[in-house]
C-alpha positions as CSV (number, residue, x, y, z in Angstrom):
1,M,-46.6,25.5,15.8
2,V,-45.7,29.3,16.1
3,E,-44.5,31.6,13.5
4,I,-41.3,33.5,15.1
5,H,-40.7,37.2,14.8
6,D,-36.9,37.8,14.0
7,G,-37.7,41.7,13.9
8,T,-37.3,44.1,10.8
9,S,-33.9,44.8,8.7
10,N,-35.5,46.7,5.7
11,T,-34.2,44.2,3.3
12,A,-36.4,41.2,1.2
13,K,-35.1,38.7,4.0
14,D,-37.8,36.9,6.0
15,R,-39.0,38.3,8.8
16,T,-40.5,35.2,10.7
17,V,-39.5,31.5,10.3
18,E,-42.2,28.8,11.5
19,G,-41.3,26.6,14.4
20,I,-42.3,24.7,17.5
21,A,-42.2,25.7,20.8
22,M,-40.1,23.4,23.0
23,Y,-39.7,24.8,26.3
24,P,-39.6,28.3,28.2
25,T,-36.0,29.4,28.4
26,N,-36.4,32.5,31.0
27,D,-38.6,34.5,33.1
28,R,-39.4,36.9,30.2
29,E,-41.5,34.7,28.3
30,G,-38.8,33.4,26.4
31,F,-39.0,29.9,24.8
32,A,-36.7,27.6,23.0
33,F,-38.2,26.7,19.3
34,M,-37.3,24.2,16.9
35,C,-37.1,26.2,13.4
36,L,-39.1,24.0,11.0
37,K,-37.0,25.2,7.9
38,T,-33.6,23.8,9.5
39,G,-34.7,21.7,12.1
40,K,-32.3,23.8,14.5
41,Y,-32.6,25.4,17.9
42,R,-33.7,29.0,18.0
43,H,-34.8,31.5,21.1
44,S,-37.3,34.1,20.9
45,N,-39.5,36.2,22.8
46,N,-41.5,37.2,20.3
47,W,-43.8,34.9,18.3
48,T,-47.4,34.3,16.8
49,Q,-49.4,31.0,17.4
50,L,-50.2,28.9,14.2
51,P,-52.7,26.3,13.2
52,I,-51.4,22.9,12.7
53,N,-51.5,21.8,9.1
54,D,-50.7,18.6,7.2
55,E,-47.5,20.5,5.7
56,R,-46.3,21.2,8.9
57,T,-46.8,18.2,10.3
58,Q,-45.2,16.5,7.6
59,R,-42.1,18.5,8.0
60,V,-41.6,17.6,11.6
61,Q,-42.0,14.0,10.7
62,T,-39.0,14.7,8.0
63,I,-36.9,16.4,10.6
64,A,-37.6,13.3,13.3
65,K,-36.7,10.8,10.6
66,D,-33.5,12.7,9.8
67,I,-32.6,12.5,13.4
68,V,-33.2,9.1,13.6
69,N,-31.0,8.4,10.7
70,V,-28.1,10.3,12.3
71,K,-28.6,7.6,15.2
72,I,-28.2,4.8,12.6
73,L,-25.4,6.2,11.0
74,M,-23.6,7.0,14.1
75,E,-24.0,3.2,14.9
76,E,-22.5,2.3,11.8
77,I,-19.6,4.5,12.3
78,D,-19.4,2.7,16.0
79,D,-19.2,-0.8,14.0
80,Y,-17.2,0.2,11.3
81,V,-14.5,1.7,13.7
82,N,-14.7,-1.2,16.2
83,G,-14.1,-3.7,13.3
84,E,-11.3,-1.9,12.2
85,I,-9.9,-2.1,15.8
86,M,-10.5,-5.6,15.9
87,K,-8.6,-6.0,12.5
88,V,-5.4,-3.8,14.1
89,A,-5.4,-6.0,16.9
90,I,-5.8,-9.4,14.9
91,R,-2.8,-8.2,12.7
92,Q,-0.8,-7.3,15.8
93,E,-1.5,-10.9,17.1
94,E,-0.4,-12.4,13.5
95,L,2.9,-10.0,13.5
96,Q,3.7,-10.8,17.4
97,E,3.1,-15.1,16.3
98,E,5.5,-14.3,13.5
99,R,7.8,-12.8,15.4
100,N,8.0,-15.5,18.2
101,N,7.9,-18.5,15.1
102,I,11.4,-16.4,13.8
103,N,12.9,-16.4,17.5
104,N,12.0,-20.0,17.9
105,D,13.7,-21.0,14.5
106,S,16.6,-18.9,15.2
107,D,17.0,-20.4,19.1
108,E,16.7,-23.8,17.4
109,S,19.3,-23.1,14.6
110,S,21.7,-21.7,17.3
111,E,21.0,-25.2,19.0
112,S,21.7,-27.2,16.0
113,E,25.1,-25.1,15.5
114,T,26.0,-25.8,18.9
115,E,25.4,-29.5,18.7
116,S,27.3,-29.7,15.3
117,S,30.2,-27.7,17.0
118,D,30.3,-30.0,19.9
119,E,30.2,-33.0,17.6
120,S,33.2,-31.8,15.4
121,N,34.8,-31.4,18.8
122,E,34.4,-34.8,19.8
123,N,35.8,-36.3,16.3
124,E,38.9,-33.7,17.0
125,V,39.3,-35.4,20.3
126,V,39.3,-39.0,19.3
């Protein structure tokens, strides 16, 4: 656990934030940190090591759970999208089947009209 120093600005804004060192980022002793307030990445060359306490440990666990929930949410979205895609595919198949039935009905009625016309022509010849 560390306290990341952001420098001074002569305002009431916090000059430090708590974080966890993740990995070195450059040759000038820079590190990547995860900010405990936001869970986001930060970079700094200036920090102070802090003792680990229950409050900080709890915050890290909360951030980890939030990350897991995002993964679950993404899976649910994927399932939903895939389900919607399947519904569209099924509906397209149904529409194609309806078109085929209409074409078949149309072909059958044309054939019966042709047969009726042929029969009436035969009757006229006799």
